[in-house]
VOPADO-987864 format. One record per residue (C-alpha): residue number from 1; residue in three letters; y, z, x. Coordinates in Angstrom, 1 decimal. Layout:
<i->NUM | aa->ALA | v->Y | w->Z | u->X> .
...
END
This chain:
<i->1 | aa->UNK | v->44.7 | w->20.9 | u->-41.6> .
<i->2 | aa->UNK | v->43.8 | w->23.6 | u->-44.0> .
<i->3 | aa->UNK | v->43.2 | w->23.3 | u->-47.7> .
<i->4 | aa->UNK | v->46.1 | w->25.6 | u->-48.3> .
<i->5 | aa->UNK | v->48.4 | w->23.1 | u->-46.5> .
<i->6 | aa->UNK | v->47.5 | w->20.4 | u->-49.0> .
<i->7 | aa->UNK | v->47.9 | w->22.8 | u->-52.0> .
<i->8 | aa->UNK | v->51.3 | w->23.9 | u->-50.6> .
<i->9 | aa->UNK | v->52.5 | w->20.3 | u->-50.2> .
<i->10 | aa->UNK | v->51.4 | w->19.6 | u->-53.8> .
<i->11 | aa->UNK | v->53.2 | w->22.7 | u->-55.1> .
<i->12 | aa->UNK | v->56.3 | w->21.8 | u->-53.2> .
<i->13 | aa->UNK | v->56.4 | w->18.4 | u->-54.8> .
<i->14 | aa->UNK | v->55.8 | w->19.8 | u->-58.3> .
<i->15 | aa->UNK | v->58.4 | w->22.6 | u->-57.9> .
<i->16 | aa->UNK | v->61.0 | w->20.1 | u->-56.8> .
<i->17 | aa->UNK | v->60.4 | w->18.1 | u->-59.9> .
<i->18 | aa->UNK | v->59.0 | w->15.0 | u->-58.1> .
<i->19 | aa->UNK | v->55.8 | w->13.6 | u->-59.4> .
<i->20 | aa->UNK | v->53.2 | w->12.5 | u->-56.8> .
<i->21 | aa->UNK | v->53.3 | w->9.0 | u->-58.1> .
<i->22 | aa->UNK | v->57.0 | w->8.7 | u->-57.8> .
<i->23 | aa->UNK | v->57.0 | w->10.2 | u->-54.3> .
<i->24 | aa->UNK | v->54.3 | w->7.7 | u->-53.4> .
<i->25 | aa->UNK | v->56.3 | w->4.8 | u->-54.8> .
<i->26 | aa->UNK | v->59.5 | w->5.9 | u->-53.2> .
<i->27 | aa->UNK | v->57.8 | w->6.1 | u->-49.8> .
<i->28 | aa->UNK | v->55.9 | w->2.8 | u->-50.1> .
<i->29 | aa->UNK | v->52.4 | w->4.3 | u->-50.5> .
<i->30 | aa->UNK | v->49.6 | w->3.9 | u->-53.0> .
<i->31 | aa->UNK | v->49.7 | w->6.8 | u->-55.5> .
<i->32 | aa->UNK | v->45.9 | w->6.8 | u->-55.5> .
<i->33 | aa->UNK | v->45.8 | w->7.3 | u->-51.7> .
<i->34 | aa->UNK | v->48.5 | w->10.0 | u->-51.8> .
<i->35 | aa->UNK | v->46.3 | w->11.9 | u->-54.4> .
<i->36 | aa->UNK | v->43.3 | w->11.5 | u->-52.1> .
<i->37 | aa->UNK | v->45.2 | w->12.9 | u->-49.2> .
<i->38 | aa->UNK | v->46.5 | w->15.9 | u->-51.2> .
<i->39 | aa->UNK | v->43.0 | w->16.5 | u->-52.6> .
<i->40 | aa->UNK | v->41.7 | w->16.7 | u->-49.0> .
<i->41 | aa->UNK | v->39.4 | w->13.6 | u->-49.6> .
<i->42 | aa->UNK | v->40.9 | w->11.8 | u->-46.5> .
<i->43 | aa->UNK | v->40.7 | w->12.9 | u->-42.9> .
<i->44 | aa->UNK | v->44.2 | w->11.7 | u->-42.1> .
<i->45 | aa->UNK | v->43.3 | w->10.8 | u->-38.6> .
<i->46 | aa->UNK | v->44.8 | w->7.3 | u->-38.6> .
<i->47 | aa->UNK | v->46.3 | w->4.5 | u->-40.8> .
<i->48 | aa->UNK | v->48.0 | w->5.0 | u->-44.1> .
<i->49 | aa->UNK | v->46.5 | w->8.5 | u->-44.7> .
<i->50 | aa->UNK | v->47.9 | w->9.7 | u->-41.4> .
<i->51 | aa->UNK | v->51.3 | w->8.3 | u->-42.3> .
<i->52 | aa->UNK | v->51.2 | w->10.0 | u->-45.7> .
<i->53 | aa->UNK | v->50.2 | w->13.3 | u->-44.1> .
<i->54 | aa->UNK | v->53.1 | w->13.0 | u->-41.6> .
<i->55 | aa->UNK | v->55.6 | w->12.2 | u->-44.3> .
<i->56 | aa->UNK | v->54.5 | w->15.2 | u->-46.3> .
<i->57 | aa->UNK | v->54.8 | w->17.4 | u->-43.2> .
<i->58 | aa->UNK | v->51.1 | w->18.1 | u->-43.0> .
<i->59 | aa->UNK | v->50.8 | w->16.6 | u->-39.5> .
<i->60 | aa->UNK | v->53.3 | w->16.9 | u->-36.7> .
<i->61 | aa->UNK | v->54.9 | w->13.7 | u->-35.4> .
<i->62 | aa->UNK | v->53.1 | w->12.5 | u->-32.3> .
<i->63 | aa->UNK | v->54.8 | w->13.3 | u->-29.0> .
<i->64 | aa->UNK | v->55.1 | w->9.9 | u->-27.3> .
<i->65 | aa->UNK | v->55.8 | w->11.5 | u->-24.0> .
<i->66 | aa->UNK | v->52.3 | w->13.0 | u->-23.8> .
<i->67 | aa->UNK | v->49.5 | w->10.9 | u->-22.5> .
<i->68 | aa->UNK | v->45.8 | w->11.6 | u->-22.3> .
<i->69 | aa->UNK | v->44.6 | w->12.1 | u->-18.8> .
<i->70 | aa->UNK | v->41.0 | w->12.0 | u->-17.6> .
END
């Protein structure tokens, strides 16, 4: 993920008139964690940060049909 992606997600929320805190609350996330994700302070590789990034459209949904093969 690029910094521009985070900034675009932030701008999209703001331009739609939705505050980050209200988006977080409506989606069941901590507003502090959403701010950290949008500020690029979280890697978003797993857990809540990953779920937030998915919900914001920063990460594609995992393809459950693909498997890692050695």
